[in-house]
C-alpha positions, 0 to 999 in steps of 0.5 A, a space after each residue: 819303863 818307856 812302854 809303860 809310858 805309852 800305856 799312861 799316855 793312852 790312858 790319859 787320852 781315853 780319860 780326857 774324852 770322858 765328860 769328867 775328863 778323868 779329873 779324879 785320876 790326875 794324881 795317878 798319872 800326873 805328878 804334883 808339879 805338872 806343867 802343861 804348855 798349850 796354845 791356851 797358855 799364851 792367853 794366860 801368859 804362862 803354863 798351866 801348873 799343878 792339879 789346879 792348873 790342869 783343871 783350869 786348862 779343862 775349864 778353858 777348853 770347855 768354855 771354847 768348845 761344846 765338843 772336843 776330842 783328840 784322835 792319836 794317829 801315832 804314839 812314839 816311844 821316845 824313852 822318858 818322852 812320848 810323842 803323840 801326833 793326832 787330830 784335835 776335833 773341835 766344835 765351837 761353843 758359840 760359833 758352832 764351827 767344827 774344826 780338825 787341827 793336826 797337833 802333836 804333844 810331847 809328854 815328859 815323865 819324871 823319876 816317879 814314872 808320872 807325867 811331869 810336862 805336857 807341851 801341845 803344838 799346833 805345828 807337828 813339825 815343831 814338835 818333831 824338832 823339839 825332840 830331835 826328830 825329822 818329819 
């Protein structure tokens, strides 16, 4: 099932770059108890949970950035996990400052073949360590 997991991750990356972020397709790819841990989680004090949490995550990002996209440079099949390494391209909404941030995301899949957990890391090495890989 792991190649299908990579395809799901690629589809999510494509949809999340769309103006509506593909929110209508959430149940197709994400399980109902989805958890997303991102640098913004520290602001709210806990992971974003469920479809409402994912929608809130997008609102939080859209509030901070007038433009943002994720360019994946390395997508690794790890069985029930997929590791994505890439660059987040952003433009601050109030500052108009552009940033290129090297990021990594670990995507965990559940028994129903949908994403059950996303963990976004601003430190690629930390993400590699989290999945038992070395840089």
